[in-house]
LUMBA-564481 format. One record per residue (C-alpha): residue number from 1; residue in one letter; chain; x, y, z negated. Coordinates in steps of 0.05 Angstrom, whole numbers, plus 5000, padded with zeros to 4 digits. Layout:
// LUMBA-564481
pt resi:NUM; resn:a; chain:A; u:X; v:Y; w:Z
...
//
This chain:
// LUMBA-564481
pt resi:1; resn:x; chain:A; u:2095; v:4328; w:3477
pt resi:2; resn:x; chain:A; u:2126; v:4389; w:3532
pt resi:3; resn:x; chain:A; u:2076; v:4445; w:3529
pt resi:4; resn:x; chain:A; u:2047; v:4440; w:3592
pt resi:5; resn:x; chain:A; u:2005; v:4384; w:3560
pt resi:6; resn:x; chain:A; u:1984; v:4416; w:3508
pt resi:7; resn:x; chain:A; u:1909; v:4389; w:3492
pt resi:8; resn:x; chain:A; u:1868; v:4442; w:3459
pt resi:9; resn:x; chain:A; u:1796; v:4418; w:3464
pt resi:10; resn:x; chain:A; u:1748; v:4384; w:3421
pt resi:11; resn:x; chain:A; u:1771; v:4312; w:3451
pt resi:12; resn:x; chain:A; u:1842; v:4330; w:3444
pt resi:13; resn:x; chain:A; u:1860; v:4279; w:3389
pt resi:14; resn:x; chain:A; u:1835; v:4227; w:3427
pt resi:15; resn:x; chain:A; u:1864; v:4244; w:3492
pt resi:16; resn:x; chain:A; u:1934; v:4241; w:3457
pt resi:17; resn:x; chain:A; u:1917; v:4174; w:3421
pt resi:18; resn:x; chain:A; u:1894; v:4148; w:3498
pt resi:19; resn:x; chain:A; u:1959; v:4171; w:3523
pt resi:20; resn:x; chain:A; u:2007; v:4136; w:3463
pt resi:21; resn:x; chain:A; u:1968; v:4075; w:3480
pt resi:22; resn:x; chain:A; u:1987; v:4087; w:3551
pt resi:23; resn:x; chain:A; u:2052; v:4092; w:3543
pt resi:24; resn:x; chain:A; u:2073; v:4041; w:3493
pt resi:25; resn:x; chain:A; u:2053; v:3986; w:3540
pt resi:26; resn:x; chain:A; u:2102; v:4017; w:3589
pt resi:27; resn:x; chain:A; u:2054; v:4051; w:3642
pt resi:28; resn:x; chain:A; u:2083; v:4116; w:3676
pt resi:29; resn:x; chain:A; u:2025; v:4160; w:3660
pt resi:30; resn:x; chain:A; u:2049; v:4225; w:3684
pt resi:31; resn:x; chain:A; u:1995; v:4230; w:3737
pt resi:32; resn:x; chain:A; u:1939; v:4213; w:3684
pt resi:33; resn:x; chain:A; u:1970; v:4274; w:3636
pt resi:34; resn:x; chain:A; u:1961; v:4319; w:3688
pt resi:35; resn:x; chain:A; u:1892; v:4302; w:3701
pt resi:36; resn:x; chain:A; u:1872; v:4300; w:3626
pt resi:37; resn:x; chain:A; u:1898; v:4372; w:3614
pt resi:38; resn:x; chain:A; u:1848; v:4394; w:3677
pt resi:39; resn:x; chain:A; u:1789; v:4353; w:3644
pt resi:40; resn:x; chain:A; u:1814; v:4378; w:3576
pt resi:41; resn:x; chain:A; u:1815; v:4455; w:3595
pt resi:42; resn:x; chain:A; u:1752; v:4446; w:3626
pt resi:43; resn:x; chain:A; u:1715; v:4421; w:3563
pt resi:44; resn:x; chain:A; u:1749; v:4477; w:3530
pt resi:45; resn:x; chain:A; u:1727; v:4533; w:3572
pt resi:46; resn:x; chain:A; u:1648; v:4508; w:3565
pt resi:47; resn:x; chain:A; u:1664; v:4505; w:3492
pt resi:48; resn:x; chain:A; u:1650; v:4433; w:3486
pt resi:49; resn:x; chain:A; u:1629; v:4428; w:3404
pt resi:50; resn:x; chain:A; u:1619; v:4354; w:3397
pt resi:51; resn:x; chain:A; u:1670; v:4297; w:3412
pt resi:52; resn:x; chain:A; u:1629; v:4265; w:3461
pt resi:53; resn:x; chain:A; u:1627; v:4254; w:3538
pt resi:54; resn:x; chain:A; u:1560; v:4261; w:3566
pt resi:55; resn:x; chain:A; u:1533; v:4258; w:3635
pt resi:56; resn:x; chain:A; u:1515; v:4323; w:3637
pt resi:57; resn:x; chain:A; u:1581; v:4339; w:3625
pt resi:58; resn:x; chain:A; u:1609; v:4295; w:3677
pt resi:59; resn:x; chain:A; u:1564; v:4326; w:3721
pt resi:60; resn:x; chain:A; u:1585; v:4395; w:3706
pt resi:61; resn:x; chain:A; u:1657; v:4384; w:3712
pt resi:62; resn:x; chain:A; u:1644; v:4346; w:3777
pt resi:63; resn:x; chain:A; u:1622; v:4417; w:3808
pt resi:64; resn:x; chain:A; u:1682; v:4447; w:3795
pt resi:65; resn:x; chain:A; u:1729; v:4399; w:3834
pt resi:66; resn:x; chain:A; u:1705; v:4423; w:3903
pt resi:67; resn:x; chain:A; u:1767; v:4427; w:3930
pt resi:68; resn:x; chain:A; u:1790; v:4364; w:3916
pt resi:69; resn:x; chain:A; u:1790; v:4296; w:3970
pt resi:70; resn:x; chain:A; u:1756; v:4236; w:3960
pt resi:71; resn:x; chain:A; u:1819; v:4196; w:3939
pt resi:72; resn:x; chain:A; u:1838; v:4256; w:3892
pt resi:73; resn:x; chain:A; u:1761; v:4244; w:3867
pt resi:74; resn:x; chain:A; u:1769; v:4173; w:3856
pt resi:75; resn:x; chain:A; u:1832; v:4176; w:3815
pt resi:76; resn:x; chain:A; u:1804; v:4233; w:3773
pt resi:77; resn:x; chain:A; u:1737; v:4197; w:3754
pt resi:78; resn:x; chain:A; u:1775; v:4129; w:3736
pt resi:79; resn:x; chain:A; u:1816; v:4164; w:3693
pt resi:80; resn:x; chain:A; u:1760; v:4199; w:3657
pt resi:81; resn:x; chain:A; u:1723; v:4135; w:3656
pt resi:82; resn:x; chain:A; u:1780; v:4103; w:3622
pt resi:83; resn:x; chain:A; u:1778; v:4155; w:3570
pt resi:84; resn:x; chain:A; u:1705; v:4149; w:3559
pt resi:85; resn:x; chain:A; u:1713; v:4078; w:3540
pt resi:86; resn:x; chain:A; u:1765; v:4087; w:3498
pt resi:87; resn:x; chain:A; u:1730; v:4139; w:3457
pt resi:88; resn:x; chain:A; u:1668; v:4091; w:3460
pt resi:89; resn:x; chain:A; u:1716; v:4041; w:3426
pt resi:90; resn:x; chain:A; u:1725; v:4093; w:3366
pt resi:91; resn:x; chain:A; u:1657; v:4101; w:3356
pt resi:92; resn:x; chain:A; u:1644; v:4164; w:3396
pt resi:93; resn:x; chain:A; u:1576; v:4153; w:3445
pt resi:94; resn:x; chain:A; u:1601; v:4162; w:3507
pt resi:95; resn:x; chain:A; u:1577; v:4165; w:3581
pt resi:96; resn:x; chain:A; u:1625; v:4126; w:3623
pt resi:97; resn:x; chain:A; u:1618; v:4153; w:3692
pt resi:98; resn:x; chain:A; u:1620; v:4095; w:3750
pt resi:99; resn:x; chain:A; u:1682; v:4111; w:3797
pt resi:100; resn:x; chain:A; u:1647; v:4143; w:3873
pt resi:101; resn:x; chain:A; u:1644; v:4106; w:3930
pt resi:102; resn:x; chain:A; u:1712; v:4110; w:3966
pt resi:103; resn:x; chain:A; u:1744; v:4073; w:4027
pt resi:104; resn:x; chain:A; u:1818; v:4078; w:4029
pt resi:105; resn:x; chain:A; u:1814; v:4054; w:4092
pt resi:106; resn:x; chain:A; u:1788; v:4112; w:4122
pt resi:107; resn:x; chain:A; u:1803; v:4183; w:4112
pt resi:108; resn:x; chain:A; u:1778; v:4251; w:4150
pt resi:109; resn:x; chain:A; u:1839; v:4293; w:4126
pt resi:110; resn:x; chain:A; u:1880; v:4317; w:4183
pt resi:111; resn:x; chain:A; u:1940; v:4352; w:4159
pt resi:112; resn:x; chain:A; u:1956; v:4416; w:4195
pt resi:113; resn:x; chain:A; u:2024; v:4411; w:4233
pt resi:114; resn:x; chain:A; u:2061; v:4475; w:4250
pt resi:115; resn:x; chain:A; u:2097; v:4486; w:4319
pt resi:116; resn:x; chain:A; u:2170; v:4507; w:4319
pt resi:117; resn:x; chain:A; u:2149; v:4573; w:4346
pt resi:118; resn:x; chain:A; u:2103; v:4583; w:4284
pt resi:119; resn:x; chain:A; u:2158; v:4560; w:4236
pt resi:120; resn:x; chain:A; u:2205; v:4607; w:4269
pt resi:121; resn:x; chain:A; u:2149; v:4663; w:4259
pt resi:122; resn:x; chain:A; u:2151; v:4648; w:4188
pt resi:123; resn:x; chain:A; u:2218; v:4653; w:4172
pt resi:124; resn:x; chain:A; u:2230; v:4716; w:4216
pt resi:125; resn:x; chain:A; u:2175; v:4750; w:4179
pt resi:126; resn:x; chain:A; u:2210; v:4730; w:4112
pt resi:127; resn:x; chain:A; u:2277; v:4757; w:4133
pt resi:128; resn:x; chain:A; u:2244; v:4821; w:4142
pt resi:129; resn:x; chain:A; u:2217; v:4826; w:4076
pt resi:130; resn:x; chain:A; u:2236; v:4883; w:4037
pt resi:131; resn:x; chain:A; u:2243; v:4907; w:3964
pt resi:132; resn:x; chain:A; u:2234; v:4973; w:3935
pt resi:133; resn:x; chain:A; u:2247; v:4953; w:3865
pt resi:134; resn:x; chain:A; u:2311; v:4913; w:3855
pt resi:135; resn:x; chain:A; u:2286; v:4884; w:3786
pt resi:136; resn:x; chain:A; u:2293; v:4812; w:3773
pt resi:137; resn:x; chain:A; u:2224; v:4806; w:3764
pt resi:138; resn:x; chain:A; u:2216; v:4821; w:3835
pt resi:139; resn:x; chain:A; u:2205; v:4751; w:3872
pt resi:140; resn:x; chain:A; u:2213; v:4778; w:3948
pt resi:141; resn:x; chain:A; u:2289; v:4761; w:3956
pt resi:142; resn:x; chain:A; u:2281; v:4688; w:3942
pt resi:143; resn:x; chain:A; u:2225; v:4680; w:3994
pt resi:144; resn:x; chain:A; u:2268; v:4675; w:4056
pt resi:145; resn:x; chain:A; u:2317; v:4616; w:4017
pt resi:146; resn:x; chain:A; u:2256; v:4578; w:3990
pt resi:147; resn:x; chain:A; u:2221; v:4580; w:4057
pt resi:148; resn:x; chain:A; u:2277; v:4551; w:4087
pt resi:149; resn:x; chain:A; u:2289; v:4502; w:4021
pt resi:150; resn:x; chain:A; u:2217; v:4476; w:4033
pt resi:151; resn:x; chain:A; u:2221; v:4465; w:4106
pt resi:152; resn:x; chain:A; u:2277; v:4437; w:4116
pt resi:153; resn:x; chain:A; u:2279; v:4381; w:4056
pt resi:154; resn:x; chain:A; u:2197; v:4377; w:4047
pt resi:155; resn:x; chain:A; u:2196; v:4386; w:3981
pt resi:156; resn:x; chain:A; u:2130; v:4399; w:3946
pt resi:157; resn:x; chain:A; u:2129; v:4469; w:3917
pt resi:158; resn:x; chain:A; u:2127; v:4447; w:3850
pt resi:159; resn:x; chain:A; u:2193; v:4402; w:3859
pt resi:160; resn:x; chain:A; u:2228; v:4460; w:3880
pt resi:161; resn:x; chain:A; u:2208; v:4497; w:3814
pt resi:162; resn:x; chain:A; u:2235; v:4443; w:3775
pt resi:163; resn:x; chain:A; u:2300; v:4449; w:3806
pt resi:164; resn:x; chain:A; u:2362; v:4469; w:3766
pt resi:165; resn:x; chain:A; u:2425; v:4493; w:3777
pt resi:166; resn:x; chain:A; u:2457; v:4432; w:3755
pt resi:167; resn:x; chain:A; u:2416; v:4391; w:3805
pt resi:168; resn:x; chain:A; u:2445; v:4422; w:3862
pt resi:169; resn:x; chain:A; u:2509; v:4392; w:3888
pt resi:170; resn:x; chain:A; u:2523; v:4431; w:3947
pt resi:171; resn:x; chain:A; u:2594; v:4398; w:3957
pt resi:172; resn:x; chain:A; u:2562; v:4333; w:3962
pt resi:173; resn:x; chain:A; u:2502; v:4348; w:4013
pt resi:174; resn:x; chain:A; u:2446; v:4339; w:3962
pt resi:175; resn:x; chain:A; u:2399; v:4355; w:3908
pt resi:176; resn:x; chain:A; u:2368; v:4319; w:3859
pt resi:177; resn:x; chain:A; u:2296; v:4319; w:3843
pt resi:178; resn:x; chain:A; u:2277; v:4305; w:3771
pt resi:179; resn:x; chain:A; u:2204; v:4326; w:3765
pt resi:180; resn:x; chain:A; u:2170; v:4284; w:3818
pt resi:181; resn:x; chain:A; u:2091; v:4273; w:3841
pt resi:182; resn:x; chain:A; u:2098; v:4206; w:3815
pt resi:183; resn:x; chain:A; u:2158; v:4213; w:3756
pt resi:184; resn:x; chain:A; u:2210; v:4185; w:3794
pt resi:185; resn:x; chain:A; u:2279; v:4215; w:3809
pt resi:186; resn:x; chain:A; u:2298; v:4217; w:3881
pt resi:187; resn:x; chain:A; u:2349; v:4255; w:3923
pt resi:188; resn:x; chain:A; u:2338; v:4297; w:3983
pt resi:189; resn:x; chain:A; u:2407; v:4312; w:4037
pt resi:190; resn:x; chain:A; u:2411; v:4385; w:4049
pt resi:191; resn:x; chain:A; u:2450; v:4391; w:4123
pt resi:192; resn:x; chain:A; u:2499; v:4452; w:4131
pt resi:193; resn:x; chain:A; u:2457; v:4499; w:4148
pt resi:194; resn:x; chain:A; u:2408; v:4498; w:4086
pt resi:195; resn:x; chain:A; u:2474; v:4492; w:4048
pt resi:196; resn:x; chain:A; u:2498; v:4568; w:4079
pt resi:197; resn:x; chain:A; u:2424; v:4594; w:4061
pt resi:198; resn:x; chain:A; u:2426; v:4570; w:3991
pt resi:199; resn:x; chain:A; u:2494; v:4589; w:3975
pt resi:200; resn:x; chain:A; u:2482; v:4654; w:4010
pt resi:201; resn:x; chain:A; u:2423; v:4659; w:3952
pt resi:202; resn:x; chain:A; u:2460; v:4638; w:3892
pt resi:203; resn:x; chain:A; u:2517; v:4682; w:3904
pt resi:204; resn:x; chain:A; u:2468; v:4745; w:3916
pt resi:205; resn:x; chain:A; u:2429; v:4724; w:3856
pt resi:206; resn:x; chain:A; u:2494; v:4717; w:3813
pt resi:207; resn:x; chain:A; u:2507; v:4790; w:3833
pt resi:208; resn:x; chain:A; u:2437; v:4811; w:3808
pt resi:209; resn:x; chain:A; u:2435; v:4782; w:3738
pt resi:210; resn:x; chain:A; u:2487; v:4748; w:3690
pt resi:211; resn:x; chain:A; u:2433; v:4727; w:3637
pt resi:212; resn:x; chain:A; u:2426; v:4660; w:3661
pt resi:213; resn:x; chain:A; u:2369; v:4647; w:3715
pt resi:214; resn:x; chain:A; u:2363; v:4573; w:3700
pt resi:215; resn:x; chain:A; u:2324; v:4553; w:3761
pt resi:216; resn:x; chain:A; u:2349; v:4550; w:3834
pt resi:217; resn:x; chain:A; u:2282; v:4586; w:3862
pt resi:218; resn:x; chain:A; u:2269; v:4623; w:3794
pt resi:219; resn:x; chain:A; u:2234; v:4676; w:3814
pt resi:220; resn:x; chain:A; u:2185; v:4634; w:3866
pt resi:221; resn:x; chain:A; u:2143; v:4618; w:3801
pt resi:222; resn:x; chain:A; u:2118; v:4692; w:3799
pt resi:223; resn:x; chain:A; u:2091; v:4692; w:3869
//
């Protein structure tokens, strides 16, 4: 299992077996792995000793999810309840939480829409960034290209971070996105303007190091 999904709490063996059960049935369980990793890290932080999910533990975990939307909380409770039910079948007397009320037809989330002037201001500000240290651990030089990449394609930051050099097809005008939220690959087109930005970025990056920067926005991960 990839390092990003290394489960370490006392219930880690149950989590791994539960994931295996999901995958052998053909379920695309990528989102579930992330949710279980979050839950596993919480149990690890509180030094959970017994492999038993109690009502008190569920409530304590819920209090840490202050920034999650109702839809996200619903999804996480669903995964946690499934895990608790699986553990109970294996002999652990776990509390199985009820799913919170969630009306899919209603949402109070209002996205913030940047104006063209605001976007232009952000891009201009990024162009004015200056590095005082040209060491390759300095992330500033990638910011102008990274912002334009995100703005032009609508990529998530995590998707941009996962792009490898071989995924970028400048001559064909697209980028292959492999690590997406739902686990399905997709292609995003790039126009001539963004192609010029990326060519300039790659050219400058390659003059700074020949030791193999493996991702297009490699340094963005250090922000």
